[in-house]
N, C-alpha and C positions, 0 to 999 in steps of 0.2 A: 472117739481114734480111737484107732490101730493100737494093736503091741507089736512093740516091732521085736529081733529077733535073738536081739540082746537081753532084748527084759525077763524072756521067757523062757533062757539057761537057770540052773540054778546054782542056786547062789556058792557062791565056792570056785567053781569049773569056769572058767576060760572056756572065753564063744573062741571056734574055730576060724582062725586066721587062713582066708582065701592066698592064695596067691598068683599074686598076676602072670597072668594069660600071652605070649607070648601074639603080636599079635596075625593073624592068616595071612596067608599071599591072594591076591584075588587069584577066584577062579578063569577056564578062558569060557569067550562063550564060542559052546557050538555051536554049527549049526544046523540039525537033525532036522527029519521029516516027529514031525509034532501029529499028532489027532485036534485035528479044523475048533477053534476055540468056541466053546462052549452061548460066547453072544449070534455068534456067523447059524451058529443050530439053529436056534434059537427065530433068525431073522428066516432064514429058510423055511421053516416051520410058520409062522409066521403070514409068507407070503405065498404059500402053499392054501391056507385056512385063507385068507380072501380070498384063492382065484378061482378057490375053489367052490366058494358062495358069493362067489360076477357065475359064475359058473349057472349056480344053480336058478340063479334069478333071472340068467337069461331066459333058461329054461321055463320055465313059472311064469317071465310076460310073453314068450314067444308059444305057450298055450292061452294062456286070455287072447293073449292078439285071435291065434287062432281060432278060438270057439267063436268067437267079435263077428271074423270075419265069412267062419258057416252060416250063422242066423239071419245077416248081409241077405249074404248066395239063399237063404233056403225061405227071403223074401223074395227077392224077386225074380228067383221062378215061379215064389207064388200069382206071385201079382203079372208074368207073362202070361204063367197058363189063364188065371181072365183078363186078361188085354187078347185071347187069342178065342178065347169062348166066345168076346162081344164082339172081335173081326169074321168067324161063322159068321154069330145069326146074323150080320146086315148084311148077308151075304147072301144070304139065303133070300132074308126082306125085300133085296133091292132083286132080285132071281124074281123073287114072285110076283115083283112088281109092275115086271119088264114083262112078266109070259107075255100072248101070243091073245090066248081068250082072258083075258082078266084090262088088256088094248080095245078090244072088240067091245066086252061088254059097258066101258066108260063109252067109247065115240059110241053107239049104239042109243045110251039110256043116256048118258049128260048133256050130252054132244046133239044127240036128235041128230046123227052120219047116218043115213044111209047105203047100204049097200052098193057100188057102180053096177049098172050091167053091162056097162060096156066100156071101158075105154074109152076114152079122150086124151088125143098130144095138143100141143100149143106148137106152132113152129113163127120161128122167130126167124125179125125180116134179115134176110141176107148168114143168116144160120143154112152151109154148103155144105153139113156135113154127111157121108154117104153110108150112116148109122140110120137117116130115116127113114124108114123108105115109102109104102106105098101105106100109108095110114087108113082106117075106115074111116074117122072122124076125124076132119082134124080144127081145128081155129085160129084164122090167122087172126094177129094181137097187133094191133095200131096202129099205126109209124108213130113214130115219135113226133108233133111240129116245135115251129120255132116261131112261137108266140112272142 
């Protein structure tokens, strides 16, 4: 139990009496410019920290996406290089297969063809083209029969 002030006073000395204080009149409310409240400052600080964190997170995310895209670009460039090389090799192969010397050699060895000593022309009945001159050797085609 706590001691009361009356109990602490020495014996024989009366405790001082308090005078009643007159009631204080209410002070009028003044509307003066004051510093912002601490609570608003903490909200502002929290908002700024949150926005900074979101900015850093966004930058890191964009950097990661850019790095991923650069790897994809490198892979696609390697594929384009390989496909270009393959297309060039196929073009060289087609050119080699279409060469006149190779075709002449295949015709004479595999197919048993011989070079023509004198060209012959085939004139179809009813062909009256002025480009056909007097050939040295002309073969006439048989007329179609209506059997």
